[in-house]
C-alpha positions as CSV (number, residue, x, y, z in Angstrom):
1,M,55.5,-113.3,33.6
2,A,52.7,-112.5,31.3
3,D,54.6,-110.1,29.7
4,K,57.4,-112.2,29.3
5,K,55.2,-115.0,27.7
6,D,53.7,-112.4,25.3
7,D,57.1,-111.1,24.1
8,Y,58.1,-115.0,23.7
9,S,55.1,-115.4,21.5
10,F,55.7,-112.4,19.4
11,W,59.3,-113.1,18.9
12,T,58.6,-116.7,17.8
13,K,55.8,-115.5,15.5
14,Y,58.3,-112.9,14.0
15,K,61.1,-115.3,13.5
16,R,58.6,-117.4,11.2
17,F,57.8,-114.4,9.3
18,A,61.3,-112.9,9.3
19,G,62.9,-115.7,6.7
20,T,60.3,-114.8,4.1
21,E,60.4,-111.0,5.1
22,I,64.2,-111.0,4.6
23,M,63.7,-113.0,1.0
24,L,61.3,-110.2,-0.1
25,Y,63.9,-107.5,0.7
26,V,66.6,-109.4,-1.2
27,I,64.3,-110.0,-4.0
28,M,63.5,-106.3,-4.2
29,V,67.1,-105.2,-3.9
30,I,68.1,-107.7,-6.7
31,G,65.2,-106.3,-8.8
32,I,66.3,-102.7,-8.5
33,I,69.9,-103.6,-9.2
34,L,68.8,-105.3,-12.2
35,G,66.7,-102.5,-13.4
36,I,69.4,-99.9,-13.0
37,V,71.9,-102.1,-14.8
38,I,69.4,-102.8,-17.7
39,F,68.3,-99.1,-17.9
40,S,71.9,-97.9,-17.7
41,Y,72.7,-100.0,-21.1
42,L,69.6,-98.7,-22.7
């Protein structure tokens, strides 16, 4: 039972940060794509 509780708390903590983590990855990918586009036209 204790293990299940630890997993549950871990997943609830992860869900809180998952959204911001996904946003960081999206922003990073968009930045890389924009950089490639800008440098390909220079």
